[in-house]
C-alpha positions in Angstrom: 163.2 27.4 97.5 163.9 25.1 94.5 166.9 24.4 92.3 167.3 25.8 88.8 167.8 22.3 87.5 164.5 21.2 89.0 162.6 24.1 87.3 164.3 23.2 84.0 163.3 19.5 84.5 159.6 20.5 85.2 159.5 22.9 82.2 160.9 20.3 79.9 158.5 17.6 81.1 155.4 19.8 80.9 156.4 21.2 77.5 156.8 17.7 76.1 153.5 16.7 77.6 151.8 19.6 75.9 153.3 19.1 72.4 152.7 15.3 72.3 149.4 14.8 74.1 145.8 14.9 72.7 144.0 18.1 73.8 140.4 17.1 73.6 137.5 19.2 72.5 138.4 22.7 71.3 136.8 25.0 73.9 134.5 27.9 72.9 136.6 30.3 75.0 139.7 29.7 72.8 138.5 32.0 70.1 138.2 34.9 72.6 141.9 34.5 73.6 143.2 35.3 70.2 143.8 39.0 70.7 146.7 41.4 71.1 147.6 41.2 74.8 150.9 43.1 74.6 151.5 45.0 77.9 148.5 43.1 79.4 148.5 39.9 81.4 145.9 37.5 80.1 144.2 35.9 83.1 142.1 32.7 82.8 140.2 31.8 86.0 137.7 29.0 86.8 136.9 26.1 89.1 139.4 23.3 89.5 139.3 20.6 86.8 137.1 22.6 84.4 139.8 22.4 81.7 142.0 25.5 82.2 145.2 23.6 81.7 143.9 22.0 78.5 142.7 25.4 77.3 146.2 26.7 77.8 147.6 23.8 75.9 145.2 24.5 73.0 146.1 28.2 73.2 149.8 27.4 72.9 149.4 25.1 69.9 147.0 27.5 68.2 148.6 30.9 68.8 152.1 30.7 70.1 154.6 30.6 67.3 157.8 31.2 69.1 159.6 29.6 72.0 157.9 29.9 75.4 158.1 28.9 79.0 155.1 27.0 80.4 155.1 26.2 84.1 152.2 24.5 86.0 152.8 25.3 89.7 150.4 22.6 90.8 153.3 20.2 90.7 154.9 18.3 93.7 158.4 19.2 92.5 157.5 22.9 92.8 155.9 22.7 96.2 158.7 24.7 97.8 158.8 27.4 95.1 159.1 30.9 96.5 159.0 34.4 95.1 162.8 34.6 95.0 162.9 31.6 92.7 161.4 33.7 89.9 165.0 34.9 89.5 165.9 31.5 88.2 163.1 31.7 85.7 164.6 35.1 84.7 167.9 33.3 84.0 166.1 30.8 81.7 164.3 33.7 79.9 167.6 35.5 79.3 169.4 32.3 78.1 166.8 31.5 75.4 165.5 35.0 74.7 161.9 34.0 75.8 159.1 36.4 75.1 156.1 34.4 76.2 155.6 33.2 79.8 152.6 30.9 80.6 151.9 30.1 84.3 149.3 27.6 85.4 147.8 27.8 88.9 150.1 30.7 89.8 148.1 31.9 92.7 149.8 29.3 95.0 152.9 31.5 94.9 152.7 34.4 97.3 153.6 37.7 95.7 153.4 36.3 92.1 151.8 39.6 90.9 155.1 41.5 91.5 157.0 39.2 89.1 154.2 39.3 86.5 154.2 43.1 86.6 158.0 43.1 86.1 157.8 40.9 83.1 155.0 43.0 81.5 157.2 46.1 82.0 160.0 44.3 80.2 157.7 43.6 77.2 157.0 39.9 77.8 153.6 38.3 76.9 152.2 36.7 80.1 149.3 34.3 80.3 148.3 32.9 83.7 145.5 30.8 85.2 144.1 30.4 88.7 141.3 28.5 90.5 140.3 31.1 93.0 138.8 34.3 91.9 139.4 36.2 95.2 143.1 35.4 95.3 143.5 36.5 91.7 141.3 39.6 92.1 143.0 40.8 95.3 146.5 40.8 93.6 145.2 42.1 90.3 143.6 45.0 92.1 147.0 46.1 93.6 150.0 45.4 91.5 148.2 44.8 88.2 145.6 47.4 88.1 144.8 48.2 84.5 147.4 45.7 83.2 145.2 42.6 82.8 142.5 41.0 80.7 140.4 38.4 82.6 138.5 35.5 81.0 136.5 32.9 82.9 136.3 29.2 82.0 133.5 27.0 83.2 132.8 23.3 82.7 131.4 22.3 79.3 128.5 24.3 78.0 125.7 22.3 76.4 127.1 23.0 72.9 130.5 21.7 74.1 128.8 18.7 75.7 126.9 17.5 72.7 130.1 18.0 70.6 132.1 16.0 73.1 129.5 13.2 73.1 129.2 13.5 69.3 125.4 13.7 69.5 122.8 16.1 68.1 121.1 18.9 70.0 117.9 17.4 71.3 115.7 17.0 74.4 117.3 13.6 74.9 120.9 14.9 74.8 120.0 17.8 77.0 118.4 15.4 79.5 121.7 13.5 79.6 123.5 16.8 80.1 121.4 17.5 83.1 122.5 14.3 84.6 126.2 14.1 83.5 127.2 17.8 83.9 130.1 19.3 82.1 133.4 18.4 83.9 135.6 16.9 81.2 137.4 14.5 83.5 134.1 13.1 84.9 132.7 12.7 81.4 135.7 10.6 80.4 135.3 8.0 83.2 131.8 8.7 84.8 133.2 7.8 88.2 131.7 9.7 91.1 135.0 9.5 92.9 136.3 12.1 90.5 133.7 14.6 91.8 134.3 13.6 95.5 138.0 14.3 95.1 137.3 17.6 93.5 135.1 18.8 96.3 137.6 17.7 98.9 140.4 19.5 97.1 138.4 22.7 97.0 137.3 22.5 100.7 140.6 21.6 102.1 143.2 23.1 99.7 141.5 26.2 98.3 139.5 27.2 101.4 140.5 25.6 104.7 144.2 25.8 104.3 144.4 29.2 102.6 142.0 30.8 105.0 143.3 29.0 108.1 139.9 27.4 108.8 140.2 24.5 111.3 136.5 23.5 111.2 136.4 21.9 107.7 133.4 19.9 108.9 131.3 23.0 109.1 132.4 24.0 105.6 131.3 20.6 104.3 127.9 20.8 106.1 127.3 24.2 104.6 128.2 23.0 101.1 125.7 20.1 101.5 123.0 22.5 102.6 123.7 24.8 99.6 123.7 21.8 97.2 120.4 20.7 98.6 118.8 24.1 98.0 119.6 24.9 94.4 117.4 27.8 93.1 116.1 28.5 96.5 116.4 31.7 98.5 119.0 31.6 101.2 120.3 34.1 103.8 123.2 33.8 106.3 120.9 34.4 109.2 118.6 31.5 108.4 121.3 28.9 107.6 123.8 29.5 110.4 121.9 27.2 112.8 122.0 24.4 110.3 125.7 24.0 110.5 126.1 25.0 114.2 128.0 28.3 113.6 126.9 31.1 115.8 128.3 34.0 113.8 126.4 35.3 110.8 129.6 37.0 109.7 131.3 33.6 109.6 128.6 32.2 107.3 128.9 35.2 105.0 132.7 34.5 104.8 132.2 30.8 104.0 129.6 31.7 101.3 132.2 34.1 99.9 134.9 31.4 99.8 132.6 29.0 97.9 131.7 31.7 95.4 135.4 32.6 94.9 136.2 29.0 94.3 133.4 28.9 91.6 131.5 26.1 93.4 128.4 28.3 93.8 126.9 31.5 92.7 124.5 33.8 94.7 122.0 35.7 92.6 120.5 38.9 94.1 117.0 40.2 93.8 116.6 42.9 91.1 116.3 46.4 92.5 117.4 49.8 91.4 118.6 50.2 94.9 121.9 48.4 95.8 120.9 48.5 99.4 117.7 46.6 98.7 119.7 44.0 96.8 122.1 43.5 99.8 119.4 43.1 102.4 117.2 40.6 100.5 117.9 36.8 100.3 119.8 35.5 97.3 119.1 32.5 95.1 121.8 29.8 95.2 123.1 28.0 92.1 125.7 25.1 92.0 128.4 25.0 89.3 127.5 21.5 87.9 124.5 19.2 88.3 126.6 16.0 88.4 129.0 17.5 90.9 126.0 18.5 93.0 124.6 14.9 92.8 127.9 13.6 94.2 127.2 15.7 97.4 123.4 15.2 97.6 122.1 12.3 95.6 118.6 12.8 96.9 118.3 15.9 94.8 118.9 14.0 91.5 115.2 13.6 90.6 114.3 17.3 90.9 114.6 18.0 87.2 113.0 21.4 87.4 115.6 22.8 89.7 118.4 21.1 87.7 117.1 22.8 84.5 117.0 26.2 86.2 120.5 25.6 87.6 121.8 24.8 84.1 120.1 27.9 82.5 121.7 30.1 85.1 125.2 28.9 84.3 124.6 29.1 80.6 123.6 32.7 80.9 126.5 33.4 83.3 128.9 31.9 80.8 127.6 34.4 78.3 128.7 37.2 80.6 125.2 38.3 81.6 124.4 40.0 84.8 121.5 38.1 86.5 118.8 38.9 89.0 115.6 37.3 90.2 112.4 39.3 90.1 110.0 39.3 93.1 107.4 42.1 93.3 103.7 42.2 94.0 103.8 38.7 95.2 104.9 37.5 91.7 108.2 35.9 90.8 110.3 35.5 87.7 113.4 33.4 87.6 115.8 35.6 85.6 116.2 39.3 84.8 119.0 39.3 82.2 121.2 42.4 82.0 124.1 43.4 79.9 126.0 46.7 80.5 123.2 47.8 82.9 120.5 47.4 80.3 117.6 45.0 80.8 117.8 42.5 77.9 115.2 39.9 78.8 113.1 38.2 81.5 113.1 34.4 81.5 111.0 31.9 83.4 112.2 28.3 83.6 109.7 25.4 83.7 110.6 21.8 83.0 107.1 21.0 81.8 104.5 23.7 81.2 101.0 22.3 82.0 97.5 23.4 83.2 98.6 23.1 86.8 101.5 25.6 86.6 100.8 27.6 83.5 99.0 30.5 85.2 101.6 30.8 87.9 104.5 30.9 85.5 102.7 33.3 83.2 101.7 35.7 86.0 105.3 36.0 87.2 106.7 36.5 83.8 104.0 39.0 82.7 104.4 41.1 85.9 108.2 41.3 85.2 107.5 42.3 81.6 105.2 45.1 82.8 107.7 46.2 85.4 110.4 46.6 82.8 108.1 47.7 80.0 109.0 44.7 77.8 106.8 43.3 75.1 108.5 39.9 74.9 109.2 37.3 77.5 110.5 33.7 77.4 109.6 30.5 79.1 112.4 27.9 78.8 111.2 24.3 79.0 112.8 20.9 78.2 111.1 20.2 74.9 108.0 22.4 74.4 107.7 25.1 71.8 104.8 27.6 71.5 103.8 31.2 71.5 101.3 32.8 73.9 99.9 36.3 73.3 98.5 38.3 76.2 97.2 41.9 75.6 99.9 42.6 73.0 102.6 40.9 75.0 104.4 38.0 73.3 105.6 35.0 75.3 107.8 32.5 73.5 107.9 29.0 74.9 111.3 27.6 73.9 113.0 24.2 74.3 116.2 24.6 76.3 118.2 22.6 73.8 117.2 25.1 71.1 117.7 28.1 73.4 121.3 27.2 74.1 122.2 24.6 71.5 121.8 26.4 68.2 
């Protein structure tokens, strides 16, 4: 429960901050938000501190040409805000004939979807953000079914990174991207405490508190394990003993919470059988290399896995559905799909040489034969070449060209 005057004070302060602050690098996702969303709520979700609030500010300045209400609920003054307090916002809407409502981190208010549905029915434009995919999707799947458009924001892509750093696309700048990651706040100050605080916030605020988990230490141990095993296969059964949790079901829940908070992603094995996908181990990827370094510094020199991790998130950012390939004792890193169609098979290798070339080629060629593809790709740091094998074309591509151009 909060006072109307408090809400007015917060709105005025936040609006002034938006209209007078610098708003940094224009995000690539901004262009996708310029569409007619009448009768649909525009949802922007993503991990904490990836720039959702900044993106909203950019959206307001670029596309909102009438008066609006912007309210970031991640404010100490709104800590006691409850569902009934939306009636006070209704009064402000009526007083100034507001048609656009923009709510940041709205998922902290239980029952928020009821109010959003009401405002959509009244003809308002509603834009909201949230840091937890499960909390948003659960509510969206009940009160807002068919009434929302969802967009995901991630830390800087490589293109955004080299624009932010004002450097050219090159092997050197991509090597720096592998080390520094893409969180805007960290890139501003390069202080590891920024990442440590972010991890603590997600573990305690987004997971432990919301899901009533008392054993936050086990959550942290699991996260360390995951961060130490980037691009490796994992299963709940194998890792439960590592953190001292007896129940496989609990591990599966914890993994789900990390995924929903955008810290990690679990990639399944490709199979035309959904059951086979479910029973096989999944490959683990971590949202950001520098954030991962803050948890497990010993991993920092494994550039091959860092490169594969980065390629995964770049493909994920492009809305691709991803699998790994493992048949006939041969492996390929990525099977790339869009709308249930196989688009490409990709192998990632930091440096292709005589020691690993046959292994990388065998896995890629086997995947190409399996999917009847005549072209495959090997992504490296800075090598460029073409290999022909029995009519099949393999392109060796520098990662900075693969994603930077």
